[in-house]
N, C-alpha and C positions, 0 to 999 in steps of 0.2 A: 503508660500508653499516651501518645500525643493526641491532642484534641483541638480542632478548630470549629468555631461556631459561626453560623451565618443567619442573618435575617434576609428575607426577600419579599418583594411586594406581591408577586403572583406566583403561587406554586406551579401553575401550569406552564411556566417558562421551561421547567424541567419536564421533558416529554414522558409519557407513560413508560415504565420500565427503565427510566434513566438513573434512578437512585443507585443501583449496584454498579453503575459504570463511572460514578464519580471517583476520582482518585487524587492522591497527592504524590508529587514527584520531587526529587532532590535536585541538586545543582547539575547533575548529568542528564536531567530530564528522564530518569528511569523511574517508573512507577513503584511505589511501595504498596504492599498489601493494605487495603483500605476497607473500612466498613463505614457505611453512612446510614443515618436514621433521623427520623423526625422526633424532636422532643418538644411537644406542643407546637409552637409556631417557629421554632428554631431548628435549622438544619445542622446536625452534628456530624462532623467528619473525623474519624478516628484512624490512627495507624500506629504501628508498634514502636515508632521513634518519636521524639519530641523536637526534632530539628525544624527550622523554618522550611518552607517549600512552596511549590506552585500547586494550586488546586485546579483540576480540570473537571469541567461540568458540561454535559450535553445540554444545549440551550436552543430554544426556538427563537429565531431571529426574524423580525418582521420583514417580509418581502424576500427572504433568503432561504428559509427552511431550517433544518436542524444541523447545527454545527457543534463540535467539541471546542469549547473556548477555555482558555487558561488565565488565571490571575497572574499578577506579578508575585514576587516572593512575599509570603505572609508569615508572620510570627504568631505564636499562640498568645491569646489574650482572653480575659474574661468577657469583655464586651463583644457581642457579635459584630462581625463585619456585615455590611450591606452587600450582598452577593452581586446584585446588578451593577453596582458601582465598581466593585473589584474586577469583574469580568471586562468592563469597559476599559478600566485602567490597564489591565493586562494586555488586551488586544491592541490598544493604541501604542503602548510601550513596545510591544514586540514588533509591530509594524514599523514604527519609527526607527527602531534598532536595525531592522532588516534593510530599510531604505538607506540608512547611513552606510551600511556595508556595500550596498549596490552602488551608491554614489561614489564611494571610495574606489570601487572597481571601475568607475568611468561612466556610470549611467547618467544621462541628462534627464532630469525629472521635468515633465511638462508642467508649466506654471499653474495651470488650472487644477492639476492634481495636488500640488502643494497647498493651494488655497482650500481645497475641499478637505484635505487632511487637517488643516488648521481649524476648519469649521468643526470637524469631529472632536478635535482636542478641546475646543471651547465648550461644546456640549458636555464633554466629560467634566471639565472644570466646574461647570454649573452644577452638575450632579454631585461632585465630590465636596463642594462647599455648601451644599443645601441638604445634608443627610438627615437633619432633624425632621424634615418634611419628606417622609419615605416615598409616598406616591409621586411627588414631583421629582425627587432625585432619581427614582427608578425610571420614570418616563424619559428624562434627559439622558440617562445612562444607556437605555435601550435604543434611543435615537442615535446616540454616538456609536453604538455597536453596529447598527445597520449601515450607517454612513461609512464607518471605517472599513467594513467588509466590502462595500461597493468600491471605495477608493483602492483597497488592496488588490482587487481583481484588475483594475485598470493599471495599477503600478506593475503588477506581474506581467501583464501583456506588454507594457512599454519596455520593461527590462528584457523580456524574452525576445522581442523584435530587435532591440539594439544588440543583444548578445549574439543572436543568430546572424545578424548582419555583419557584426565584427568578425565572427568566425569565417563567414563566407568570403570576406575581403582578404583574409589571411590564407586560407586553404579550403578546398571543398569539404563540407561536413561529411564525415565518414560514418556517422551513426546509422545503425540499422533499425528499421521499423517493421513490425510484422505482427503475427498473431499465433496463438497456440491452437493447433488443430485438434479436432475430436478423434475418436477411435477409428472412424471410417473416412474414406476419401470423400471430400465435399462434392456435391453435384457440379456438373459442368458450368452452369451459370455462376455458381459461387466461386469456382476456380478462376474464371475470367476476371471477376472483380478483385479477387485477392492478388492476382498477378499484377493488376493495375495499381493496387494500393500498397503492396508489401515488397520488400526485398529480402526478407527472411521469414521463415516460419519455424515454429517449434513442433517437432514430431513426437507424439506420445509413445514412449517405449517402456512404460512402467510394467512391473511384474504382473499386476492384475490384468493388464491388457494382453500381454504376451502369453501368459500361462494360466488361463482361467481354469483349466483342468490339470490336475497334478500330473507332472511328467510329460505333458503334451504342449510344446510351444508352437503357437500358430503365428508364423511370420508373414503370412500373405497380406493382411491389411497394411502392415508397415512397409513391406516391399512395394506395394502399389502406390502408397502415398509418397515414398521416397523417390520412386521412379518418376511420378508426376512433377515433384519439386525439381528434380534434376533437368527434366525436359523443359520446364518453365524458366529455368535459370535462377531459381530462388536458392539463397543460402539456407542451410538447415542446422538448427539447434536440436539435438536429440535429447529428450529427457522430459521430466526428471527420471533418471534410472531408478532412484530410490525416492519414494514419497513417504516421509516419516510420520504419517498420521493413520487414522483408522481406515482410509481407503488405499493404503499403500501396499497391501498384500492381498492375494486371492482369498476368496471365502474359505477354501479348503484349508488354508494355513492356520485358521483359528484352532484346529485340532492340536496344533503344536504349541499353543500359548503356554508360556512358562518355561519352555525349553529354549532358553536364549541362545545357547551354543548352536543348536540346529537351525534356529531362525537366522542367525547371522550367516551361517554357512550357505543356506539356501539363497539368501539375499545377494551374497557375493557371487554365487554361481550365476544368478540372473545377470548381474553386472558384467561378468566375464563373457557370458554368451552373447549379449547384445553388442558389446564393444568388439568382440572378435568378428561378429558378422558384418558390422557396418563401419569398421575402422577404415579410414581413407575416403569415406563417402559422405561424411558430415563435417560441418565447419566448427561446431561447438558442442562439447559434452556438458549437459546440465546434469551433474552427478546426483545431487540430492536437493530436495525441497522440504520446507517446513522443518528444518533442522532444529530450530530453537523451541518450538512449542507443540510439535506433533506427538500424539500419544500412540505410538506404534506398539500394540500389544503390551507386553510387560517391560519393555526396555526402559532403563533408567536414563537420566540425562548423560551420565558418563558413558553408558553403553552406546547411546545414539552417537555421541561425539566420536567414540572409537570406531563405530561402524562407518561413519562418513570418512574418517581418515583411511581406513582399510580400503574402502571403495575407490577413493582417489588414487591410492597406490596401485590398485588393480588396473584402473584405466590408464594410468601413466605407464605401466609396464607393457601393456598391449599396444597402446597408441601414444607414444611419447611426444608427439608434435601438436596434436589438436588441442586448442585451449579448453580449460575446464573451469566451470563455475559451480558454486554452491549457493543456494538461495535461502532466504529467511522470510517467514511470514509475519505479518503484523509488526513491522520493524520499529514502531513506537513502543511496543511492549505492553499494550493494553491488557493482555491476558495475565500479566503479573499481578494485577489487582486482586484476582481471586485464586491464582495458582501459585504454589510455592516452588520457585526455581532458584538454582544457584547462580545462573548466568542470564544476563539480559542479551538481546539479539546481537548487539555490537560486541559484547564480550565473547560470545560464541565465535564470531568471525575472527576476533583477535587471537583467540586460542588456536584456531585452525591455521591462521597466518603464521603464528610463531612456531608451529610444528614444521614449517618449511616443507610442505607436501607437494608443492608445484601447482597450487591453485592459481588460476590466471585472473579470476575476478569473482565478485560476489553479486548475487541477485537479491533484489528487494521486491517481495510480493505484496502489493498494496491493493487489497480488495476494498475499495472505498465505498462507504454507505451501506455496510452490512454488519449485522450483529446477530448472534456471536460469529466467530470464525472470520471476522473481517475487521476493518478499521473504520472508525467514525469519520465523517466528513470533517475536515479541518480547513482553516483559511489557507488559500493556495500558497502563500509565501512560506508556510510551515514546511512544504515539500522542499523548498530551496534549502532551508535549515537542515532538514534530514539528509539531503544529498551532501551538504558540506561536512556533516559529521562523518558519514561513511567514506567520503573522499579522503579523509585523513588517514585511512588505512593504506592508501597509496596504490590501490588496484582499481582497474576499470569496473564499472557497475552496469548491471542489467536490471531494468525495472519492468516488472510484470504488473500491469494495471487493469483493474476492472471497476465498473460502476453501474448501478441499475438505471435503466431508462424508465421504469415504472415501479409501482408497488402493489399492483393487483395480484391476486393469487396466480402462481406460476406452477402448473401441475407437474412439470418435468424437472423442477429444481429440488434441491435438498429441502426437506420439510422444516428443518430446525432453524433456517436462516431467514431473517427478515430484512427487507430492503428499506432504506431511508433516503429521502429525496432532498435535493437542494434546487434552488431556482435562481435565475438572474432577474432582478427587478427591471432591468433595462432591456432584456430580451426574453419576454415571457413566453415566446413561441418555442424556445429551446427546451428539450427534455433534460432531465437531471444528468443523464449520462453525457450528453453533449456539452452541458455547462461545465462539468468537471474536465472532460477531455480537452476542450478547446483552450483551457488555461494551463492545465498541468502538462500536457504533452509538449507544447512549445517551450515551457520552462525546462523540461528535462533535456530536450534537444539542444538547448543553449548551453548546457554544461559539458565541458570537454570530458569529464570523468564518466559520463553516461554514454556508453557505446552501443547499447541495445535497448530498445523499448518494444515490449511485446504486449498486445492486448491479450488478457489471460483467458478469454473464453470466446470461442468462435460464434456459436449459435445457440439460440433458445429453442430450436426446432427439434433437438434431440436431448436425451437426459443430460443434465448439467448440474453444477454445484450451486452457482449463485443466481438468484432470481433476476431475470431480465438483464443479465450481464453481458449477453453476446452482442456481436456486431451485426448479427442477423436475428430477426424476431421469430416468434413462434410459427409464423407462416413461411419462413424462409426468405423474407424480404430484407434487404439491406437497411440498416438504420442510418440516420444522418451522421453519426459518429464515423462510420466507415469513409464517407466522402470527405469529411474534415481531415481525417488522418491521411488519406490519399493526397489531398491538396497540400497538406503540410509537408509530407515527404517530398513531393515534387518541387515545392517552393524552396526546400533546403538543398535541392540538387541531388536527391537520392534516387 
């Protein structure tokens, strides 16, 4: 068993509950199953292999909040690494590498940002060369981390502005922006704001919503929402037809748990019924979500993969022309730290692509700032790296994004999910959701491979999964993020 050892100046840099979320990843950035423990004052990180790797740690950054930061490649050694220094080294190395790629693509880096990145590098150098004085080295390292994060946000904004401007000069940006609707039609006031902010919406057509009582499909809510979308001139993505987690089937279906053949038959019957009813009236079929890590009753990984393949074939047979996407949750694969899976998210997608089923694109569901069942906040430039990796598959991408606007108790949200916040030291008036959306959304729209961006939760005013993740709050009022997304879409010509 491989083992890495770390010293750190202050244990409280790792937030409460953060120890089980530390992991080691290999060259492909895929997490290994990892166990972490304290051995007196030393942090011990163990995994089943002894290769070198990147160590990812949830870290409280002064003025920024909680981020998942990664080291550069580390080898095993008896002497503990100073974790503060290694996280600073990793962040600055990753940022400089990403900036090199962007400049190679034509980005013009503002001189003041180059100077501030150099300042962060000098702080890191001071920390790296003074590690015998642990408090002093840790202070310099954490100052370097905070400054590098600030610089990275400005660099992402500059890159996004230049990329979007370049795309607009060549051809109008055709990317679609919208939101996933809830089970009932939104109030009139909400509809008006959505029409102003969106050019696409995702219509929920899951089995649980359509057939809450066995043998009785209720199409009325879906028909009403679809009718409103068509009247409003909004494009419609229908789905996910199959949601491969514990919320993907009606409550009555648990009576059939263990009967995989019957479960698959009923799931495919649902797909067939929905596509037959709405074929020709939607613009995109979102066939399956949470394909990689959803725990759908007793279905194994192989069974879930076969189910998705069969569902795609059913949709293609009934509606051969409408594009089809399949989406993956937690695309960085954090869940692999504790769960044993044969395939990482990208490997699932590659297997489906090689099957030549006629899939038109892949979706990435990023519920940022949630744990469990979400993804930790990461430096924004890491989203660009993620898109680059998935773009290598050669298919268009749809990104489903959510982030919390607060972390107070949310009585209508899932009880097991906690929200984690970030902040912008230069714009303290912005809430965490707006901080993330205002940097990530432009970065996504600047990438030609990203053709659809959906906010993954409409409102906190009705039962929902992610605390404070909606574009409308618990009183039904619009959050600042909605206005930002509206202005961004219009600025891009959408």
